[in-house]
Each structure stands twice: as C-alpha cells, then as structure tokens.
C-alpha positions in Angstrom: 132.4 183.0 158.1 135.4 185.2 157.7 137.7 182.4 158.7 136.2 180.2 156.0 136.8 182.9 153.4 140.5 183.0 154.3 140.8 179.3 154.2 139.2 179.2 150.8 141.6 181.9 149.6 144.6 180.1 150.9 143.5 176.9 149.4 142.9 178.6 146.0 146.3 180.2 146.0 148.0 177.0 146.9 146.3 175.3 143.9 147.1 178.1 141.5 150.8 178.3 142.6 151.2 174.5 143.2 152.4 175.1 146.7 151.7 173.0 149.8 148.0 172.8 150.7 147.4 173.4 154.4 145.2 170.5 155.6 143.7 172.8 158.2 142.3 175.1 155.5 140.3 172.2 153.9 139.3 171.0 157.4 137.9 174.5 158.1 136.0 174.5 154.9 134.5 171.1 155.7 133.8 172.1 159.3 131.9 175.2 158.2 129.9 173.2 155.6 128.8 171.0 158.5 127.9 174.1 160.6 125.9 175.5 157.8 124.0 172.2 157.5 123.3 172.2 161.3 122.0 175.8 161.2 120.0 175.8 157.9 119.4 172.1 157.2 120.8 172.2 153.7 124.1 173.4 152.1 124.2 176.9 150.7 123.9 177.7 147.0 127.7 178.4 146.8 128.5 174.8 147.8 129.1 173.9 144.1 132.3 176.0 144.4 133.8 173.9 147.1 136.8 171.6 146.4 135.9 168.5 144.3 132.4 169.7 143.3 133.2 169.8 139.6 132.3 173.4 139.0 132.7 174.8 135.5 136.0 176.6 134.8 136.9 178.9 132.0 138.9 176.9 129.4 141.8 179.3 129.3 142.1 179.2 133.1 142.0 175.4 133.0 144.7 175.3 130.3 147.0 177.5 132.4 146.4 175.5 135.6 146.9 172.2 133.8 150.3 173.3 132.4 151.5 174.6 135.8 150.3 171.5 137.5 151.9 169.1 135.1 155.2 170.9 135.3 155.2 171.2 139.1 154.3 167.5 139.4 157.0 166.4 136.9 159.6 168.6 138.6 158.8 167.2 142.0 158.9 163.6 140.7 162.2 164.1 138.8 163.9 165.8 141.8 162.7 163.6 144.6 161.9 160.1 143.4 164.4 157.5 142.3 162.2 156.1 139.5 161.6 159.4 137.7 165.0 160.9 138.4 166.4 158.1 136.3 163.7 158.3 133.7 164.3 162.0 133.0 168.1 161.6 133.1 168.0 158.8 130.6 165.7 160.9 128.3 167.6 164.1 128.8 164.3 165.7 129.4 163.8 168.9 131.4 160.5 168.6 133.4 160.2 172.3 133.8 159.7 172.8 130.0 156.8 170.4 129.6 153.4 171.5 128.3 150.2 169.6 127.7 151.2 169.3 124.1 154.6 167.7 124.9 153.4 165.7 127.9 153.5 162.5 125.8 157.3 162.7 125.9 157.1 161.3 129.5 156.9 157.5 129.3 153.8 155.8 130.6 154.4 154.2 134.1 153.2 150.6 134.1 151.4 149.3 137.2 154.1 146.5 137.5 156.8 149.2 138.2 154.9 150.5 141.2 154.1 147.0 142.4 157.7 145.9 142.0 159.4 148.7 143.9 157.0 151.2 145.6 159.8 152.9 147.5 161.2 154.2 144.2 158.1 156.4 143.8 158.2 157.9 147.3 159.4 161.5 147.4 162.5 162.0 149.4 161.0 165.4 150.5 158.0 163.7 152.1 157.3 162.0 155.4 155.6 158.7 154.7 152.9 158.0 157.4 150.4 155.4 156.0 150.8 152.5 153.5 147.6 151.7 151.7 147.3 148.4 149.8 145.0 147.6 146.9 143.0 144.4 147.2 145.2 142.5 144.7 142.3 141.1 142.7 144.2 141.8 139.4 147.6 140.7 140.7 150.0 141.4 143.5 148.6 144.1 145.8 150.0 147.6 145.0 151.4 149.6 147.9 150.9 153.4 147.9 152.4 155.6 150.7 150.6 158.7 152.0 151.9 161.5 154.2 149.9 162.7 157.2 149.0 165.9 155.2 147.6 163.8 152.3 145.5 161.7 154.7 144.0 164.8 156.3 143.3 166.4 153.0 141.7 163.2 151.8 139.5 163.1 154.9 138.4 166.7 154.5 137.5 166.2 150.9 135.6 163.0 151.7 133.6 164.9 154.3 132.6 167.6 151.7 131.7 164.8 149.2 129.7 162.9 151.9 127.6 165.9 152.6 127.0 167.1 149.0 127.4 163.9 147.0 126.0 161.2 149.3 123.5 163.5 151.1 124.7 162.3 154.5 123.1 164.0 157.5 123.5 163.5 161.3 120.4 161.2 161.5 122.1 158.7 159.2 124.1 155.6 159.9 126.5 154.3 157.3 127.8 150.7 157.2 131.0 149.9 155.5 131.0 146.3 154.0 134.4 146.5 152.4 137.5 144.6 153.3 138.8 145.7 156.6 142.4 145.9 155.3 141.4 148.7 152.9 143.0 151.2 155.2 142.6 154.5 153.5 139.0 154.0 152.2 137.9 152.8 155.7 139.6 155.7 157.4 138.1 158.2 155.0 134.6 156.9 155.4 134.6 156.6 159.2 136.1 160.0 159.7 133.8 161.7 157.2 130.6 160.1 158.6 131.4 160.9 162.2 132.5 164.5 161.5 129.1 165.1 159.9 127.5 163.8 163.1 126.3 160.5 161.6 127.1 157.1 163.0 129.4 154.5 161.5 129.3 150.7 161.5 132.1 148.5 160.3 130.6 145.3 158.9 133.4 144.0 156.7 133.0 141.2 154.1 131.5 138.7 156.5 129.1 135.9 155.6 126.3 137.7 153.6 123.6 136.2 156.0 125.4 137.9 158.9 125.6 141.2 156.9 121.9 141.2 156.1 121.1 140.5 159.8 123.1 143.5 160.8 121.5 145.7 158.1 118.0 144.7 159.3 118.7 145.0 163.0 117.1 147.9 164.8 119.6 150.4 166.2 117.6 152.1 168.9 120.0 155.1 168.9 118.8 158.6 170.0 118.5 161.0 167.2 119.2 158.4 164.5 117.1 156.6 162.0 115.8 153.2 163.2 118.1 151.2 161.0 121.3 151.5 159.0 120.5 154.0 156.2 123.6 153.9 153.9 125.9 151.1 152.8 129.3 151.2 151.1 130.2 148.0 149.3 132.0 146.4 146.3 129.9 145.2 143.4 130.7 141.5 143.9 129.9 141.6 147.6 126.6 143.5 146.7 125.8 140.6 144.4 126.4 138.2 147.2 124.0 140.1 149.4 121.4 140.1 146.6 121.9 136.3 146.2 121.3 135.8 149.9 118.3 138.1 150.1 116.6 136.6 147.1 117.2 133.0 148.1 116.0 133.4 151.7 113.0 135.6 151.3 114.3 139.0 152.5 112.1 142.0 151.5 113.0 145.7 151.1 110.7 146.5 154.0 113.1 144.5 156.3 115.7 147.2 155.8 115.9 150.9 156.3 118.5 151.5 153.5 118.2 154.7 151.6 121.4 154.6 149.5 124.0 152.0 148.6 127.3 153.3 147.2 129.2 150.8 145.0 132.8 151.0 144.0 136.0 149.1 143.3 134.5 146.8 140.6 132.2 146.9 137.6 128.6 147.3 138.5 126.3 145.8 135.9 122.9 147.2 135.0 121.0 144.0 136.0 122.8 143.9 139.4 121.9 147.6 140.0 118.2 146.7 139.3 118.2 143.5 141.3 119.9 145.2 144.3 117.4 148.1 144.3 114.5 145.6 144.2 115.9 143.3 146.9 117.2 145.9 149.3 115.0 148.9 148.6 117.7 151.4 148.2 119.0 153.8 145.6 122.2 152.4 144.0 125.0 154.9 143.2 128.5 154.4 141.9 131.6 156.5 141.3 135.2 155.9 140.1 138.2 156.1 142.4 141.4 154.2 142.9 144.0 154.2 145.6 146.9 155.1 143.3 145.2 158.2 141.9 143.4 159.7 144.9 141.9 162.3 145.0 141.3 162.1 141.2 138.2 160.2 140.2 135.0 160.2 138.2 131.3 160.6 138.7 128.4 159.5 136.5 126.0 161.9 134.8 122.3 161.5 134.0 123.2 160.3 130.4 125.3 157.4 131.6 128.8 158.9 131.0 131.6 158.7 133.5 133.0 162.3 133.9 136.5 162.7 135.3 137.7 165.5 137.6 140.4 167.8 136.2 141.0 169.6 139.5 143.2 167.0 141.1 145.0 165.3 138.2 145.5 164.9 134.5 143.5 162.3 132.6 144.5 160.5 129.4 142.8 157.7 127.6 145.4 155.7 125.7 145.7 152.6 123.6 146.8 149.8 126.0 149.5 148.6 123.7 150.8 151.6 121.7 150.0 154.3 124.3 148.7 156.5 121.5 145.6 158.6 122.3 142.4 156.7 121.9 140.1 158.1 119.1 136.4 158.8 119.7 134.4 155.6 119.8 137.4 153.4 120.6 138.4 151.6 123.9 141.5 152.6 125.8 143.0 152.5 129.3 142.8 155.3 131.9 146.2 156.9 132.5 146.4 159.3 135.5 148.8 161.9 136.8 147.7 163.0 140.3 148.9 166.5 140.8 151.2 168.1 143.3 150.2 169.6 145.8 147.4 167.1 146.5 150.0 164.4 146.4 153.4 164.8 148.0 154.4 161.2 149.0 154.0 158.6 146.3 154.3 160.6 143.0 153.0 159.1 139.8 153.4 160.4 136.2 151.2 158.9 133.4 150.2 155.9 135.5 148.5 153.2 133.5 145.6 152.1 135.7 144.6 149.2 133.5 141.0 150.3 133.7 139.3 150.1 130.3 136.8 152.8 129.1 135.4 153.9 125.7 135.6 157.4 124.5 132.2 158.9 123.4 131.8 159.2 119.7 130.2 162.7 120.1 130.6 165.4 122.6 128.2 165.0 125.6 125.5 167.6 126.2 124.7 166.5 129.8 125.0 168.5 133.1 128.7 167.6 133.4 129.7 168.2 129.8 132.4 170.6 130.9 134.4 167.6 132.3 136.2 164.9 130.2 133.8 162.0 129.6 134.2 158.3 129.0 132.0 155.3 129.2 131.7 153.6 132.6 134.6 151.3 133.3 134.3 148.3 131.0 136.8 146.0 132.8 140.6 145.5 133.2 143.1 145.2 130.4 144.5 141.7 130.2 145.0 141.4 126.5 142.9 141.9 123.3 140.2 139.5 124.6 139.4 141.9 127.4 138.5 144.5 124.8 136.6 142.2 122.6 134.6 140.6 125.5 134.8 143.2 128.3 133.8 142.4 131.9 130.8 144.8 131.9 129.3 143.1 128.8 129.7 139.6 130.4 128.2 140.7 133.7 125.3 142.4 131.9 124.7 139.1 130.1 124.9 136.9 133.2 123.6 138.9 136.2 120.1 139.2 134.8 119.6 135.4 134.9 118.2 134.0 138.1 119.7 130.6 137.2 123.2 132.1 137.4 124.2 132.2 141.1 125.7 135.5 142.3 128.5 136.6 142.2 128.6 135.3 138.7 131.5 132.9 138.2 132.8 132.6 134.6 135.9 132.2 132.6 136.9 133.2 129.1 139.1 130.5 127.6 140.5 129.3 124.2 138.7 126.4 122.8 137.4 124.6 119.7 135.2 127.0 117.8 131.8 126.6 116.2 131.5 130.0 114.6 130.0 132.8 116.5 127.6 132.1 119.3 124.1 131.4 117.9 125.3 130.4 114.5 124.8 126.7 115.1 123.3 125.2 118.3 123.2 121.6 117.1 124.4 119.2 119.8 124.3 119.4 123.6 122.7 122.0 125.9 125.7 121.8 128.1 127.9 123.6 125.6 126.2 124.8 122.5 129.7 124.3 121.0 129.3 121.3 118.7 128.8 121.7 115.0 130.7 122.9 112.0 134.2 124.4 112.5 134.7 122.7 115.9 138.5 122.5 115.2 138.8 126.2 114.2 141.7 127.7 116.3 141.7 130.9 118.2 138.1 130.8 119.4 136.8 132.3 122.6 134.6 130.2 124.8 132.6 131.6 127.8 132.4 129.1 130.6 129.6 129.9 133.1 128.6 128.3 136.5 124.8 127.8 136.7 122.6 126.3 139.4 121.7 123.1 137.6 121.9 121.2 134.4 120.4 120.5 131.9 119.6 124.2 131.1 118.6 124.3 127.5 116.4 127.3 127.8 119.0 129.3 129.7 121.7 128.5 127.2 119.4 129.6 124.4 118.7 132.9 126.0 122.4 133.5 126.7 123.4 132.7 123.2 120.7 135.0 121.7 121.5 137.9 124.0 125.3 137.5 123.5 124.7 137.6 119.7 122.5 140.7 120.0 125.1 142.4 122.2 127.8 141.7 119.6 130.1 139.8 122.0 133.0 138.1 120.2 132.2 134.6 121.6 132.4 131.4 119.7 130.6 129.2 122.3 129.1 129.3 125.8 129.7 126.3 128.1 127.5 125.8 131.1 128.8 124.1 134.3 126.9 123.0 137.5 130.1 122.0 139.3 132.8 124.7 140.1 135.5 122.0 139.8 134.9 121.7 136.0 135.2 125.4 135.4 138.5 126.8 134.0 140.3 129.1 136.5 138.1 132.1 137.2 139.4 135.5 138.4 139.0 136.5 142.0 136.4 139.1 143.1 136.4 141.3 146.2 133.6 139.2 147.7 136.2 136.4 148.0 138.0 138.4 150.6 135.7 136.9 153.2 136.2 137.8 156.8 135.2 135.1 159.3 133.2 135.7 162.4 131.9 133.6 165.3 128.4 134.5 164.1 128.9 132.6 160.8 130.4 129.6 162.6 127.0 129.2 164.4 128.2 126.5 166.9 125.4 124.1 168.0 126.6 124.3 171.6 129.4 125.6 173.7 130.6 123.4 176.5 131.9 125.0 179.6 134.1 122.9 181.9 132.6 122.2 185.3 134.6 123.4 188.3 136.4 120.6 190.0 
C-alpha cells in the first residue's frame, strides 16, 4: 500500500499548508479502503485516521490548523469573490491577520445574501462545474456552485463514510428516496455505493405506496441481498412511508431493510421509534447541508450532535445579536467551510438558520473531543421558533396515531387562555375558551387530526405540552386542512409523479384501420 501512504501524505500536507487537495489522492485512499474490505472483509484498525473519521487531535495542533485555515479561507474569499472583497475593503480589515480570537470581526453572512446573488460568492480563481440547489422549504432555493475537484473530493469522502459510517458492503442495495433534483447528494450517494460494489436504486419522492412496493419487491440479483437493504430519506417522507405502512398493514418482515439514513429535516424521537417498528430497520441520522459541505455533524451515544473541525469552523451564535451563545442557551449554527476543501463558492461565517442548544456541561461521550450541541431543534424564524421549536412540536404530535403523518400544524397568534392546560373549559375542538381569551400575544398550535371530536386526544396533547414546557397558550384541532392556518412545506411535499401512482383502470389502443 505504498501508493496509499503517499496519497495520505500528500493529502495531509495539503491540509496543513492550505494548498490544493488532489482529488486523486482521496480517490486512491477510498479505493484502497475498498480493496482492504474485499480482501479482509472489514476495514483495518487504522481506518479511524482516514479523512472525516473524527479522530482525536492534539489541542495545540488543532489551534494552529484552525488559525491557518481561517486565514487562508478569508484571504481567498477577499481576493477572489465580489461579496467579500467589498466587505473587507469597507471594514479596512486585513484577512491575513485574523486569528480565532479576532474572527468575530468578520461580519456574519446572512442566507439571504447568498440566495440573492450566488455569483458574488463564486471565486474568480475557480472553474464552476455544478450548481446544486437546496430544496427551498424555508424560502427561495439557495444555489451553490461546485468545481469538478470539489465534486470528486466530496464523492471520495462519501465513499469512505459509506464504508465506515453506514457499513455498506458489496452485497447491499441502497435506495435513494430523496428529491431527484437534489443533484449533489444524489451524485454522492450513487457514486459512493457503486464504487464500494453495492447496487443503487433511485426511487425519488413518489407516492408512498409505490415506494413501499419497490422496497418490498425481490431483487433477484446475483451476489446481492434479496431485497433493498439501505434507504436514504428525509424525515417528512419517512413519516409518509410510516403512515402508509401502518394504515395498510405492512409488516417489517415484508422488507429486507437493515438501515435507514435520515437527513435534511428534524427527526423526532417518536418517528424514529415508529419507523423502526413499521419498517424493521435501524434508524440513523446525521447533519449536513449543501452550503457547508463537507462540514457536518454526527450523533453520539449520549444524544449530542458533534461537529467536525477538520473541514470547517463552527460557531453557535445568538440569531439576533450574533454574540456567542452561552452554555444551556439556543443559537444558530454559523459555518465557515475551509479552503482547500472548498474552492468555488466561498462562505465566511455563514448563518445556516439551524437552531441548536449548547450543552450546559462538557460531554464525556466517545466524541467528547469534538464540539457538541443538541440535535437540530428547527429553523430560526423569530423568537417563537426558539420558544416552541420544531423538534418539540414533532415530539408532541408524531407519537399520536390520531395525527396523520407527516404532521401538519401551524403556530399562529390568537386569543389566549393562559398557558395550555391552565383552563380547558369549553370545547374539545380548541381548548382555548376561558379566562383571558382576549389576552394579546398568545401562541396557538393548530393541528390537523383524523377526526373530530377528539376530547381525549386534546387532553393528552395539552398535558404533554405542559409537561414539556412548551410556550403555548392553546391547541386547536382541525379535521379539515382548509381550516388550518398556512402550514410550512416539508420535503415530502416535493412529490414526483409516476405512471404507477396514476393506476389507470384501462389503456385503450387504437385498432388498425
């Protein structure tokens, strides 16, 4: 493996000196990992040292690498992008003098700036090759450009992650049930799986009944497991699959699923449990977003989300003041993806909008050497999104069989009745009548349920919301979507149509004359 040693050495030197990473070096590392797997059946003990595997690093070395990486990234952005050239000129700030302690002198980059003019963030020294769009569930889709080198680096790292993190082997078949326009994730998954020797199926976000049919169908492929073994999916589409499976009598034994990887949205604890029970698979999740690839996060056994420091700089900041978030408080993830992993769209202190809480005490888990937060709580949309975060609402609703999945709800202003559970006199549709009904500034949770009346369901929701400390003044139940206030879109709404879901009763063929 002399060639691999040279590739690892070149890769390490590129990282330490912030010079261009040769994609072929990472491809060689990934190729030899696969060769090791083919010969010995399992990765070697030194696989923890491979790129992206969160190995422990001496704090002094990490401090030095962080300073060099921040400076190199800031210098490249100031020299080669229109947005940051103007930013540094206006501030009179020399990017080559920045340190981790003075990094806060660089203004936070709002998501709206990248959405409004993505070309202003593209380096003039790069060769753009691929535009990746976000789904746009939280607003206008964000466009991020990637060079060919970045794509190849991303694929190589995804291959290493698929072997070591997902446990993919040649006998496996992975199905991707994400939106087909998610260009970069789709490319990464397909290339990673097939390079390992596994097989790949693109399902897309089709009718959930069609997706379950495909997951249950026998493959009959030589050298492969009898059915699809792995599934990649968004949380809301997973909930649609669970709804379909529970409603129509599917059983775990109908499928051959071993693992379901969930990303892109908040995964609630109840949905994780219901999905494992309905589909018979282990449910895993990680944190990654298009704008900050390859930086991301992984969960530990204690329930924290640990963020990689190898590929970018993480900050947790107050969403309004952009001051550092103290332990125990909620803030937004702010990312700076490092040069040389990124050379096309360059971002400094990019406010992702994703809300997390900082732990009150230092973790003692197996990933304690990496920065830790809570799992993602939701998206910042104002103070209400902190007081009543998405994760808490989904944990409340997705455990109830009488709430159809994906859970449809809205948080709205309304007449208040004191906190939920304080007074339930009145109607089981709302639980909102009673003293203080004209109190301004209240928050009402509107929920779509299967049927009304639902007195028992309302009582359970109120009691559990009170126990969870949710800042709600009332819960209103609806059995008609038309009566709900506007609800936010979810990725399961990006439905792709197929002839299978049309299910025509008959197809007429014209007779020859």
